[in-house]
N, C-alpha and C positions, 0 to 999 in steps of 0.2 A: 503487598498483601496477596496471598494466593487466592485464586478464584475457582469457583465450581461452575461458572457459566460455560455453556458449550461453545465449541467452534462451529460456526455456521458457514456453509458453502453453497453458493448459488450455482445451479447446474443447468446446462443445455446439452445438446448433442455434439458440440464442437470439440475439436482436439484440445484447444486451450482449456475448456471446461473440464475435460477428463484429467488434464494435468493439474488443474486447481483442486479437483477432488482428491487425487493421489497425495498432493502436498498437504491438504487439510487433514486427511486421514492420518498421515504420518505424524503431523504435529499433535493431533488429538491423542494419538497413542503414546507419544513421547511424554506429553504433559498429563496423561491419564484424565482427559476431559471427554465428555460426551461429544458426539458429532451429529449435527443436524443438517440434512440436505434440504435445500429450498428450491422450489420452482415457482415462477410467477406467471399467472395468467394475466397478460397485459390488457388493461381495460380499454385500450383504444379499439379493440375488436368489438366492443360493445356499443360503439357509436352507431348512429343511424337507426333504422327500424329494428327495434328489439326482437320482434318475432322472427324476422328474417335472419337475424344474427344468431339466434339460439342454436341451430344445428352446428354452426362453425365453432361456437363457444364450447359446446359439448365435446366436439372432436378434440379441440385444443386442451380442454381439461383432462380428458381421458389420456391423451398422449403425454401430458405432463405427469399425471399420476403414474402411468406405466414407467416413464423414465425414472421417476423417483424410486419406485419399488425395485426395479431392476438394478439400479445403481446402488441402492442400500443393500440389497442381497449380495451384490458383488463385493462390496466393502466388507460385509460381515464374513464372507467366506475367506477373504484375504487377511482379515484381522479379527479372529474369533473373540478376543477379549474386549473389543471396542464396543462401547454403547452407541448404537446408531439409530437414529429416528429420521423421519422426513415430514415435510409440511408443504402444502400448496398455499401460496399467497395469491391475492387478487388485487389489481390496481396498477398504477404506474410503477414500472419496474424499479427505477431508482428510489422513488419514495417508499415503496413497499419494503425493499431491502433496508433502507435507512431506518424505517420504523422498527423493523425486526432487530436491528443491530443493538438496540438497548437491552435485549435479552442475551446477547452473545459476548464472549470475551474477545472474539475476532471474527470478522466477516471476510471470507475468501472468495475471490471471483477470478474467472479466466479473462484474459485479454486477447484481442486480435493482434497485439504487437504493433508493428509499424503501419499496418493497414487499418485506417480508421473505419470503424463499423460498429455494429450493435454491441459487441462484447466490450469494446473500448468505451463506448458511450455509457454503457451500463456501469462500468467500473468508475468512470468519472462522476456520474450522478450519485452513486452510492457513497464514494469517498467524500463527496462534498457535504453530505448530510448525516453520515453515520456517527453514532455515539461511541463506537469502539474502533480500534485499529482495523484498517482494511488492507488485506493482502491481495495484490494483483499478480497473477501467475500467467506467464506466457506459455506457448506450446513447447518451447525448447526444454531439454532435460535440465533439471536444477541440480547440477553437480559441481558448482563453482566452489571456491574457497575464499574465506574472509568475509567480513561484513563492512559495508560502507554506509556512512550516515552523512547527510548533507546538513550543514549548519549555517546560521547567519546572525547569531546573537539574539534571536527572538525567543520568547517564552516557549513557543511551539517547538523550536529547534532544541531547546534545552530538554524538553520531554522526549523528543526523538532520540537524543543522545542517551538518555537514561534507558530507554527501551533497547536501543542498539547495543549498549554496553552489557546489559543483562543477558541479551541473546548471545552475544559473543562469548561471554564468560561461561554460560551454560553449555554452549556447543564446542568450547575449546578453540574458537576461531580468533584470528587477529582482527582488530578494529581500526578502520581508517576513517578519521574525522576530516571531512572535506569542506572547506569554506571557499566558495568561488564568487568573485565579484570582478567587475570590469571597469570600475570608475576611472582611474587614472589613464588606462590604456585608451578608453573611449575619448577622453579629453585630448590626449596627445595625438590620436588619429585625426581629431578635428582641427589640429593646428596649434594647440596650446603647447608651450615649452615643457619639457620634462624636467621640472625644477624641484625645489625643496618641498613645495606643497604636495606634489604628487607622491613624493617619498613619505611625507608625513601621513598621508591617507593610508598608504600601504602598511606603515608601522602601526597605525591605530587599529587597522583591521587584524593585524597579526596579534595584537593584544586581545581582541575579541576571541580569536581562535584559541589562544593560550588559556584564557579564562574559562573557555568552554570545556577544555579537557583537563583543567587543573585538578579536579577532584577525582578523576577516574582512576588514576594509579593508586590513590589511597583507598578508594572503595573496592577496587578490584586489583589487588597487588600482583596477581599472576597474569593479568591481561596485557597483551602487547598492543600498544596504541600508537598509531601513526597519525600525525596531524599535518594536513596539506593545505596550503594557501594557494589558490589558483587565481591568477590575475589576467589571464589572456582569454580563455574560453568563456562563453556564456554559461551561467550556472547549470542549466539543464544539459547542455552538451558535455560539460565537464563531469557531471554525475553519471551520465550514460556511459561515457568512456571509462571512468574509474571503476564502475561496477560491471563492466562487460564480462568479467570472469569471476564475479563475486557470488557468494552463496546467498546473500541478501543485501538489499538496498533499503535504507530507512529514511523517510522524510517526514517533516512536520506538515500539517495540512495547509498552513499559511506561514509565510516568512514576514520579516519586519517591513519589507517593501510592499506588501499587499495592502490594498485598501481594506478597511475593516468590514465593508459590506460584502467582500468576496469570501465565499465559503471555502474555495479551493484556490490556493495561490497559483500564479502563472508557472512557476518552476515545477511544482507537483503536477500540474495539468499537462505540461509538455513532456515530463518523464513518463507519465502514465500512458501517453499516446505511443510510446516506444520503449516499454520497460526492458532493460538489458538483462534482468534476472528477476527472481521473485522480489517484489517491491512492496513494502509496508508503509502506509500512510497513517501516522499516529494522530490522535485527536487531543486537543487541549482539554485536560481534565477540569471539570467545573468544581469550584470550591463550594462546600456545603454552607 
């Protein structure tokens, strides 16, 4: 179902944030959706003596509002037909962006890439609680080809595949469906024999992958689909390698191996710490 909800992008003065803004603006223009720029006044500045903190809070608020206005003006000049607005949020960065995500069709954030830091932490926090897909954009130019989606047979992965296939079809890109697991290899390295049981496990997981892609060629007859079973590398490493030159990487928020109490799976967490290309974390849709 088509949406009229805007694309929201959290901005700072970092290079990755500027890349995220450009990516979000291009997507909003392509889908003919409004674009909302967000800045968050982090409430940890309000700790301590309130009166002493007020001058600093005012400076931070003014700086954030100036960044929003200047960034919005720049986007309007580059995309005159795009509906652009901006909003200042206050509170914990991850929680504030997560709450706002209910109003958006997608939340876009910059990432610090392989260097752990505020931008990466912000992306991880927001992806863990957001009600919409979260796109994490690194500072590198997003000029790759093809779309990669990670799967594992979970319900979250099924929805990630649906999102990725729709994107690939709309963009005229090929789709690679990657299932990475290391069960038999881990056992064999531990000294267990490479016997029929290990082969059986691999065959069973191949069935999972085949079932995952079974309906795609019928739903998207013109879509080129590659299914890849990876049994050597760890899932996060395999995804980062496969998507190194991709246009987009898509993941579910949690896989079937994650504990139900975890909001963001370990594979998604590891990939977001070093996103190889624009990376989208889809959310499990709640049934009415």
